[in-house]
OpenMM code with the backbone's topology and positions (N, CA, C; nanometers):
from openmm import Vec3, app, unit

residues = "MET PRO ARG ARG LYS GLN TYR LYS ILE PRO ALA ARG GLU MET GLU VAL TYR ASP ALA ILE VAL ALA GLU LEU GLN GLN LYS PRO GLU LEU ALA ASP TYR ASP MET ASN THR LEU GLU ILE SER VAL LYS LYS LYS ILE ASN PRO ARG ILE GLN ASN ILE ASP LYS ALA ILE GLU ASN LEU GLU ARG TYR MET VAL VAL ASN LYS GLU PHE ILE ARG ILE VAL ASN GLY GLU ALA ILE VAL LEU LYS LYS ASP ILE SER LYS MET LEU LYS VAL SER ARG PRO THR LEU ASP LYS TRP ILE LYS ASP GLY PHE ILE SER SER VAL LYS SER GLU VAL MET ASP ASN THR GLU ILE PHE PRO PRO ASP LEU ILE LEU GLU GLN LEU GLN ASN GLN LYS LYS LYS MET".split()
positions = [
    Vec3(-0.4249, -0.3760, 1.4405),
    Vec3(-0.4260, -0.2852, 1.3346),
    Vec3(-0.4999, -0.1537, 1.4128),
    Vec3(-0.4258, -0.0264, 1.4327),
    Vec3(-0.4953, 0.0570, 1.4872),
    Vec3(-0.6355, 0.1230, 1.4329),
    Vec3(-0.7008, 0.1453, 1.5407),
    Vec3(-0.8710, 0.2055, 1.4768),
    Vec3(-0.8416, 0.3305, 1.4267),
    Vec3(-0.9105, 0.3836, 1.3146),
    Vec3(-0.9196, 0.5315, 1.2491),
    Vec3(-0.9760, 0.6164, 1.3664),
    Vec3(-0.9388, 0.7145, 1.3772),
    Vec3(-1.0081, 0.8406, 1.4478),
    Vec3(-1.1244, 0.8506, 1.3536),
    Vec3(-1.2390, 0.9064, 1.4169),
    Vec3(-1.3673, 0.9227, 1.3472),
    Vec3(-1.4196, 1.0647, 1.4115),
    Vec3(-1.4707, 1.1605, 1.3042),
    Vec3(-1.5339, 1.2691, 1.3726),
    Vec3(-1.6679, 1.2517, 1.3164),
    Vec3(-1.7638, 1.2812, 1.4050),
    Vec3(-1.8929, 1.2676, 1.3536),
    Vec3(-1.9677, 1.4112, 1.3812),
    Vec3(-2.0462, 1.4460, 1.2906),
    Vec3(-2.1425, 1.5859, 1.3063),
    Vec3(-2.2829, 1.5514, 1.2720),
    Vec3(-2.3760, 1.5956, 1.3273),
    Vec3(-2.5204, 1.5890, 1.3141),
    Vec3(-2.5146, 1.6645, 1.1652),
    Vec3(-2.5967, 1.5908, 1.0747),
    Vec3(-2.6177, 1.6325, 0.9291),
    Vec3(-2.6849, 1.7783, 0.9435),
    Vec3(-2.7965, 1.7925, 1.0411),
    Vec3(-2.8802, 1.9104, 1.0639),
    Vec3(-2.8021, 2.0304, 1.0612),
    Vec3(-2.6656, 2.0190, 1.1269),
    Vec3(-2.5941, 2.1259, 1.1124),
    Vec3(-2.5343, 2.1881, 0.9891),
    Vec3(-2.5429, 2.1092, 0.8820),
    Vec3(-2.4731, 2.1503, 0.7290),
    Vec3(-2.5883, 2.2110, 0.6527),
    Vec3(-2.5353, 2.3176, 0.6038),
    Vec3(-2.6227, 2.3953, 0.5012),
    Vec3(-2.6707, 2.2965, 0.3870),
    Vec3(-2.6118, 2.1903, 0.3506),
    Vec3(-2.6554, 2.0888, 0.2343),
    Vec3(-2.7475, 1.9870, 0.3036),
    Vec3(-2.7999, 2.0063, 0.4434),
    Vec3(-2.8810, 1.9077, 0.5004),
    Vec3(-3.0173, 1.8851, 0.4271),
    Vec3(-3.0771, 1.9769, 0.3726),
    Vec3(-3.2268, 1.9608, 0.2846),
    Vec3(-3.1948, 1.8782, 0.1986),
    Vec3(-3.0970, 1.9253, 0.1113),
    Vec3(-3.0802, 1.8544, -0.0207),
    Vec3(-3.0347, 1.6924, -0.0035),
    Vec3(-2.9528, 1.6836, 0.1006),
    Vec3(-2.9432, 1.5394, 0.1326),
    Vec3(-3.0512, 1.4337, 0.1569),
    Vec3(-3.1315, 1.5219, 0.2635),
    Vec3(-3.2659, 1.4446, 0.3227),
    Vec3(-3.3359, 1.4304, 0.1714),
    Vec3(-3.3605, 1.5205, 0.0884),
    Vec3(-3.4335, 1.5159, 0.0005),
    Vec3(-3.4134, 1.4084, -0.1089),
    Vec3(-3.2732, 1.3944, -0.1303),
    Vec3(-3.2056, 1.2740, -0.1890),
    Vec3(-3.2208, 1.1394, -0.1722),
    Vec3(-3.2215, 1.1411, -0.0160),
    Vec3(-3.2059, 0.9950, 0.0557),
    Vec3(-3.3760, 0.9512, 0.0652),
    Vec3(-3.4523, 1.0650, 0.0837),
    Vec3(-3.5961, 1.0159, 0.0734),
    Vec3(-3.6651, 0.9501, -0.0482),
    Vec3(-3.5817, 0.9962, -0.1550),
    Vec3(-3.6276, 0.9017, -0.2654),
    Vec3(-3.5988, 0.7747, -0.2992),
    Vec3(-3.5235, 0.7298, -0.1901),
    Vec3(-3.4695, 0.5713, -0.2080),
    Vec3(-3.5752, 0.5249, -0.1156),
    Vec3(-3.6452, 0.3884, -0.1857),
    Vec3(-3.7601, 0.3220, -0.1249),
    Vec3(-3.6822, 0.2480, 0.0079),
    Vec3(-3.5837, 0.2022, 0.0041),
    Vec3(-3.5165, 0.1109, 0.0927),
    Vec3(-3.4795, 0.2161, 0.2349),
    Vec3(-3.5005, 0.3504, 0.2152),
    Vec3(-3.4635, 0.4428, 0.3346),
    Vec3(-3.6109, 0.4798, 0.3953),
    Vec3(-3.7246, 0.4344, 0.3356),
    Vec3(-3.8392, 0.4756, 0.3848),
    Vec3(-3.8800, 0.4679, 0.5389),
    Vec3(-3.8245, 0.3992, 0.5949),
    Vec3(-3.8554, 0.3688, 0.7456),
    Vec3(-3.7397, 0.4044, 0.8261),
    Vec3(-3.6373, 0.5000, 0.7715),
    Vec3(-3.5655, 0.5506, 0.8584),
    Vec3(-3.5614, 0.7048, 0.8786),
    Vec3(-3.5132, 0.7365, 1.0246),
    Vec3(-3.5707, 0.8848, 1.0589),
    Vec3(-3.4408, 0.9536, 1.0313),
    Vec3(-3.4681, 1.0660, 0.9238),
    Vec3(-3.3913, 1.1536, 0.8768),
    Vec3(-3.3242, 1.2310, 0.9761),
    Vec3(-3.3778, 1.2437, 1.0978),
    Vec3(-3.3387, 1.3501, 1.2089),
    Vec3(-3.2034, 1.3088, 1.2686),
    Vec3(-3.2045, 1.1454, 1.2455),
    Vec3(-3.0934, 1.0977, 1.2905),
    Vec3(-2.9398, 1.0906, 1.2181),
    Vec3(-2.9888, 1.1792, 1.0915),
    Vec3(-2.8613, 1.1605, 0.9981),
    Vec3(-2.7376, 1.2333, 1.0483),
    Vec3(-2.6219, 1.1443, 1.0434),
    Vec3(-2.4856, 1.2108, 1.0899),
    Vec3(-2.3925, 1.1938, 0.9770),
    Vec3(-2.3183, 1.2921, 0.9658),
    Vec3(-2.2019, 1.2766, 0.8973),
    Vec3(-2.0586, 1.2298, 0.9324),
    Vec3(-1.9847, 1.1438, 0.9061),
    Vec3(-1.8470, 1.0895, 0.9576),
    Vec3(-1.7466, 1.1090, 0.8839),
    Vec3(-1.6268, 1.1504, 0.9241),
    Vec3(-1.5121, 1.1518, 0.8477),
    Vec3(-1.4251, 1.0987, 0.9356),
    Vec3(-1.3251, 0.9904, 0.8656),
    Vec3(-1.2429, 0.9171, 0.9269),
    Vec3(-1.1077, 0.9817, 0.9009),
    Vec3(-0.9962, 0.9970, 0.9975),
    Vec3(-0.8800, 1.0300, 0.9784),
    Vec3(-0.8090, 0.9685, 0.8847),
    Vec3(-0.7252, 1.0356, 0.7951),
    Vec3(-0.6199, 0.9646, 0.7235),
    Vec3(-0.5112, 0.9091, 0.7884),
    Vec3(-0.4832, 0.7716, 0.7442),
    Vec3(-0.3680, 0.7228, 0.8123),
    Vec3(-0.2652, 0.6967, 0.7051),
    Vec3(-0.1614, 0.7594, 0.7008),
    Vec3(-0.0389, 0.7354, 0.6101),
    Vec3(0.0122, 0.5917, 0.6121),
    Vec3(0.0108, 0.5142, 0.5100),
    Vec3(0.1022, 0.3989, 0.5335),
    Vec3(0.2196, 0.3958, 0.5251),
    Vec3(0.2742, 0.3082, 0.6307),
    Vec3(0.4283, 0.2904, 0.6284),
    Vec3(0.4664, 0.1339, 0.6444),
    Vec3(0.5790, 0.1100, 0.6342),
    Vec3(0.6299, -0.0155, 0.6393),
    Vec3(0.6752, -0.0272, 0.8076),
    Vec3(0.6183, -0.1222, 0.8449),
    Vec3(0.6258, -0.1440, 1.0110),
    Vec3(0.7981, -0.1765, 1.0513),
    Vec3(0.8230, -0.2847, 0.9920),
    Vec3(0.9581, -0.3090, 1.0338),
    Vec3(1.0847, -0.2821, 0.9114),
    Vec3(1.0918, -0.1970, 0.8615),
    Vec3(1.1592, -0.1461, 0.7401),
    Vec3(1.3183, -0.2149, 0.7725),
    Vec3(1.3799, -0.1779, 0.8767),
    Vec3(1.4967, -0.2088, 0.9121),
    Vec3(1.5100, -0.3687, 0.8865),
    Vec3(1.4342, -0.4478, 0.9342),
    Vec3(1.4337, -0.5984, 0.9177),
    Vec3(1.4374, -0.6258, 0.7706),
    Vec3(1.3407, -0.5671, 0.7008),
    Vec3(1.3422, -0.5834, 0.5551),
    Vec3(1.4774, -0.5334, 0.4762),
    Vec3(1.5050, -0.4400, 0.5021),
    Vec3(1.6595, -0.3823, 0.4522),
    Vec3(1.7659, -0.5089, 0.5052),
    Vec3(1.7785, -0.5284, 0.6357),
    Vec3(1.8699, -0.6288, 0.6775),
    Vec3(1.8711, -0.7637, 0.6060),
    Vec3(1.7371, -0.8144, 0.5938),
    Vec3(1.7277, -0.9456, 0.4947),
    Vec3(1.7525, -0.9443, 0.3671),
    Vec3(1.7339, -0.8275, 0.2867),
    Vec3(1.7758, -0.7848, 0.1850),
    Vec3(1.9324, -0.8084, 0.1423),
    Vec3(1.9832, -0.7115, 0.2264),
    Vec3(2.1269, -0.7129, 0.2353),
    Vec3(2.2022, -0.8282, 0.2548),
    Vec3(2.1320, -0.9265, 0.3433),
    Vec3(2.2250, -1.0570, 0.3917),
    Vec3(2.1985, -1.1445, 0.2653),
    Vec3(2.0612, -1.1419, 0.2015),
    Vec3(2.0425, -1.2337, 0.0931),
    Vec3(2.1320, -1.1906, -0.0167),
    Vec3(2.1549, -1.0752, -0.0526),
    Vec3(2.2712, -1.0196, -0.1618),
    Vec3(2.4066, -1.0638, -0.1335),
    Vec3(2.4279, -1.0662, -0.0157),
    Vec3(2.5575, -1.0972, 0.0153),
    Vec3(2.5859, -1.2852, 0.0317),
    Vec3(2.4975, -1.3263, 0.1042),
    Vec3(2.5223, -1.4692, 0.1136),
    Vec3(2.4907, -1.5568, -0.0217),
    Vec3(2.3650, -1.4928, -0.0646),
    Vec3(2.3148, -1.5913, -0.2007),
    Vec3(2.3389, -1.5160, -0.3271),
    Vec3(2.4458, -1.4674, -0.3327),
    Vec3(2.4588, -1.3508, -0.4582),
    Vec3(2.4596, -1.4496, -0.5833),
    Vec3(2.5335, -1.5766, -0.5585),
    Vec3(2.5165, -1.6708, -0.6847),
    Vec3(2.3760, -1.7312, -0.7343),
    Vec3(2.2960, -1.6995, -0.6437),
    Vec3(2.1594, -1.7303, -0.6737),
    Vec3(2.0798, -1.6414, -0.7403),
    Vec3(2.1262, -1.5054, -0.7599),
    Vec3(2.0459, -1.4097, -0.8387),
    Vec3(2.0796, -1.4296, -0.9730),
    Vec3(1.9818, -1.4606, -1.0566),
    Vec3(2.0077, -1.4867, -1.1993),
    Vec3(2.0317, -1.3487, -1.2800),
    Vec3(2.1343, -1.3502, -1.3535),
    Vec3(2.1826, -1.2346, -1.4224),
    Vec3(2.1954, -1.2477, -1.5616),
    Vec3(2.1012, -1.1837, -1.6295),
    Vec3(2.0958, -1.2122, -1.7963),
    Vec3(2.1648, -1.0675, -1.8487),
    Vec3(2.2510, -1.0807, -1.9486),
    Vec3(2.2939, -0.9689, -2.0050),
    Vec3(2.3161, -0.8384, -1.9084),
    Vec3(2.3627, -0.8673, -1.7750),
    Vec3(2.4030, -0.7635, -1.6940),
    Vec3(2.2774, -0.7102, -1.6201),
    Vec3(2.1753, -0.7713, -1.6371),
    Vec3(2.0549, -0.7478, -1.5907),
    Vec3(1.9939, -0.8688, -1.4676),
    Vec3(1.9705, -0.8164, -1.3423),
    Vec3(1.9377, -0.9170, -1.2354),
    Vec3(1.7867, -0.9488, -1.2597),
    Vec3(1.7463, -1.0652, -1.2941),
    Vec3(1.6214, -1.1051, -1.3261),
    Vec3(1.5644, -1.1722, -1.1788),
    Vec3(1.4820, -1.0797, -1.1119),
    Vec3(1.4305, -1.1055, -0.9697),
    Vec3(1.2780, -1.0831, -0.9972),
    Vec3(1.2119, -1.1939, -1.0037),
    Vec3(1.0578, -1.1708, -0.9834),
    Vec3(0.9904, -1.1361, -0.8638),
    Vec3(0.8966, -1.1130, -0.8458),
    Vec3(0.8104, -1.0706, -0.7431),
    Vec3(0.8122, -1.1903, -0.6385),
    Vec3(0.8102, -1.3183, -0.6518),
    Vec3(0.7820, -1.4186, -0.5654),
    Vec3(0.9428, -1.4282, -0.5246),
    Vec3(1.0542, -1.3993, -0.6019),
    Vec3(1.2026, -1.3649, -0.5386),
    Vec3(1.2336, -1.2724, -0.4366),
    Vec3(1.1828, -1.1792, -0.4896),
    Vec3(1.2168, -1.0556, -0.4039),
    Vec3(1.1364, -1.0731, -0.2573),
    Vec3(1.0117, -1.1354, -0.2452),
    Vec3(0.9408, -1.1647, -0.1284),
    Vec3(1.0243, -1.2283, -0.0478),
    Vec3(1.0784, -1.3324, -0.1055),
    Vec3(1.1772, -1.4566, -0.0444),
    Vec3(1.2801, -1.3665, 0.0115),
    Vec3(1.3495, -1.2624, -0.0494),
    Vec3(1.4765, -1.2255, -0.0189),
    Vec3(1.4331, -1.1127, 0.1228),
    Vec3(1.3354, -1.0436, 0.1003),
    Vec3(1.2722, -0.9595, 0.1899),
    Vec3(1.2303, -1.0227, 0.3181),
    Vec3(1.1849, -1.1497, 0.3059),
    Vec3(1.1226, -1.2438, 0.4007),
    Vec3(0.9886, -1.1726, 0.4353),
    Vec3(0.9053, -1.1387, 0.3435),
    Vec3(0.7688, -1.0863, 0.3747),
    Vec3(0.6667, -1.1715, 0.2616),
    Vec3(0.5620, -1.1746, 0.3094),
    Vec3(0.4552, -1.2564, 0.2263),
    Vec3(0.4099, -1.1710, 0.0873),
    Vec3(0.3712, -1.2377, 0.0112),
    Vec3(0.3354, -1.1850, -0.1164),
    Vec3(0.2383, -1.0789, -0.0928),
    Vec3(0.1454, -1.0854, -0.0123),
    Vec3(0.0297, -0.9815, 0.0159),
    Vec3(0.1027, -0.8565, 0.0678),
    Vec3(0.1942, -0.8844, 0.1731),
    Vec3(0.2548, -0.7686, 0.2183),
    Vec3(0.3293, -0.7004, 0.1053),
    Vec3(0.4202, -0.7604, 0.0398),
    Vec3(0.4907, -0.7179, -0.1006),
    Vec3(0.3759, -0.6494, -0.1850),
    Vec3(0.2715, -0.7076, -0.2186),
    Vec3(0.1748, -0.6394, -0.2798),
    Vec3(0.1302, -0.5014, -0.2198),
    Vec3(0.1022, -0.5065, -0.0965),
    Vec3(0.0561, -0.3694, -0.0438),
    Vec3(0.1657, -0.2770, -0.0349),
    Vec3(0.2938, -0.3291, -0.0400),
    Vec3(0.3976, -0.2191, -0.0576),
    Vec3(0.4018, -0.1328, -0.1666),
    Vec3(0.3825, -0.2317, -0.2934),
    Vec3(0.3969, -0.1847, -0.3999),
    Vec3(0.2893, -0.0844, -0.4556),
    Vec3(0.1425, -0.1459, -0.3986),
    Vec3(0.0224, -0.0442, -0.4133),
    Vec3(0.0565, 0.0751, -0.3453),
    Vec3(0.1140, 0.0598, -0.2357),
    Vec3(0.1339, 0.2175, -0.1328),
    Vec3(0.2393, 0.2982, -0.1941),
    Vec3(0.3397, 0.2384, -0.2989),
    Vec3(0.4137, 0.3030, -0.3742),
    Vec3(0.5720, 0.3170, -0.2701),
    Vec3(0.5873, 0.2237, -0.1952),
    Vec3(0.7160, 0.2176, -0.1235),
    Vec3(0.8101, 0.1652, -0.2064),
    Vec3(0.7972, 0.0615, -0.2907),
    Vec3(0.8708, -0.0008, -0.3985),
    Vec3(0.8023, -0.0307, -0.5370),
    Vec3(0.9090, -0.0426, -0.6324),
    Vec3(0.8304, -0.0623, -0.7740),
    Vec3(0.9512, -0.1223, -0.8431),
    Vec3(0.8796, -0.1773, -0.9424),
    Vec3(0.9293, -0.2646, -1.0129),
    Vec3(0.9893, -0.1918, -1.1602),
    Vec3(1.0562, -0.2559, -1.2531),
    Vec3(1.1213, -0.2019, -1.3741),
    Vec3(1.0735, -0.3036, -1.4593),
    Vec3(1.0726, -0.2572, -1.5856),
    Vec3(1.0497, -0.3295, -1.7204),
    Vec3(1.1685, -0.3990, -1.7397),
    Vec3(1.1782, -0.5232, -1.7601),
    Vec3(1.2931, -0.6018, -1.7976),
    Vec3(1.3388, -0.5607, -1.9503),
    Vec3(1.4560, -0.5630, -1.9836),
    Vec3(1.5044, -0.5168, -2.0961),
    Vec3(1.5342, -0.6226, -2.1957),
    Vec3(1.5676, -0.7561, -2.0957),
    Vec3(1.6099, -0.8677, -2.1829),
    Vec3(1.4678, -0.9718, -2.1784),
    Vec3(1.3723, -0.9433, -2.1093),
    Vec3(1.2682, -1.0590, -2.0954),
    Vec3(1.1342, -0.9492, -2.1314),
    Vec3(1.0912, -0.9923, -2.2494),
    Vec3(0.9683, -0.8900, -2.2959),
    Vec3(0.8592, -0.9224, -2.1753),
    Vec3(0.7736, -0.8155, -2.1604),
    Vec3(0.6541, -0.7814, -2.1009),
    Vec3(0.7098, -0.8473, -1.9497),
    Vec3(0.7942, -0.8418, -1.8963),
    Vec3(0.8369, -0.9091, -1.7688),
    Vec3(0.8861, -0.7708, -1.6626),
    Vec3(0.8039, -0.7534, -1.5518),
    Vec3(0.8297, -0.6716, -1.4400),
    Vec3(0.9072, -0.7423, -1.3491),
    Vec3(1.0556, -0.6701, -1.3260),
    Vec3(1.1584, -0.7420, -1.2263),
    Vec3(1.1653, -0.6486, -1.1253),
    Vec3(1.2363, -0.7115, -1.0046),
    Vec3(1.2618, -0.6084, -0.9152),
    Vec3(1.4262, -0.6222, -0.8779),
    Vec3(1.4944, -0.5638, -0.9494),
    Vec3(1.6577, -0.5656, -0.9213),
    Vec3(1.6699, -0.5409, -0.7669),
    Vec3(1.7431, -0.6219, -0.6961),
    Vec3(1.7856, -0.6086, -0.5686),
    Vec3(1.8314, -0.4697, -0.5325),
    Vec3(1.9219, -0.4057, -0.5776),
    Vec3(1.9988, -0.2852, -0.5685),
    Vec3(1.8808, -0.1913, -0.5759),
    Vec3(1.8057, -0.2076, -0.6750),
    Vec3(1.7062, -0.0863, -0.7045),
    Vec3(1.6150, -0.0831, -0.5616),
    Vec3(1.5469, -0.2210, -0.5293),
    Vec3(1.4851, -0.2483, -0.4171),
    Vec3(1.5273, -0.1820, -0.2905),
    Vec3(1.6476, -0.2365, -0.2906),
    Vec3(1.7187, -0.2041, -0.1197),
    Vec3(1.7311, -0.0258, -0.1497),
    Vec3(1.7662, 0.0477, -0.2500),
    Vec3(1.7605, 0.1802, -0.2463),
    Vec3(1.6362, 0.2409, -0.2339),
    Vec3(1.5190, 0.1720, -0.2793),
    Vec3(1.3797, 0.2191, -0.2514),
    Vec3(1.3342, 0.2072, -0.1122),
    Vec3(1.3865, 0.0981, -0.0514),
    Vec3(1.3687, 0.0755, 0.0928),
    Vec3(1.4422, 0.1813, 0.1875),
    Vec3(1.5669, 0.2202, 0.1447),
    Vec3(1.6432, 0.3145, 0.2243),
    Vec3(1.6022, 0.4447, 0.2369),
    Vec3(1.5361, 0.5029, 0.0988),
    Vec3(1.4813, 0.6277, 0.0757),
    Vec3(1.3439, 0.6176, 0.1795),
    Vec3(1.2751, 0.5161, 0.1898),
    Vec3(1.1537, 0.5087, 0.2533),
    Vec3(1.1769, 0.5419, 0.3984),
    Vec3(1.2794, 0.4626, 0.4466),
    Vec3(1.3288, 0.4771, 0.5871),
    Vec3(1.3889, 0.6251, 0.6273),
    Vec3(1.4417, 0.6851, 0.5312),
    Vec3(1.4641, 0.8335, 0.5601),
    Vec3(1.3459, 0.9193, 0.5635),
    Vec3(1.2358, 0.8939, 0.5064),
    Vec3(1.1131, 0.9707, 0.5180),
    Vec3(1.0256, 0.9567, 0.6239),
    Vec3(1.0743, 0.8470, 0.7108),
    Vec3(0.9937, 0.8002, 0.8410),
    Vec3(1.0196, 0.8966, 0.9575),
] * unit.nanometer
topology = app.Topology()
chain = topology.addChain("A")
for resn in residues:
    res = topology.addResidue(resn, chain)
    for name in ("N", "CA", "C"):
        topology.addAtom(name, app.Element.getBySymbol(name[0]), res)
């Protein structure tokens, strides 16, 4: 995993230095620390991305063609749970959870199964293709 670039500046160079030091000096656990060494650091933001999106798209497309009969359809709705779409994409559940958290893909509420989030393969494929276009 690439390291984030970090920018450091001495806190003394900032207008708020005295206020920061005054607040930090009130903390007993910092009594033995030298406030003249105080630095402010900022890490460069890294935009999340899917590393091998082409492979995920290919895996899903292949699954949809080869194993179409294994996708449960109830009242015209593809009932694909998180564990199922993970298998179709050939990614781990933690990877899938990260993609969901980062907004790359999203589930929908099932109309036939109460309180169930589903991942219709056609929708997931469309979402991945849209992500690929953004890259």
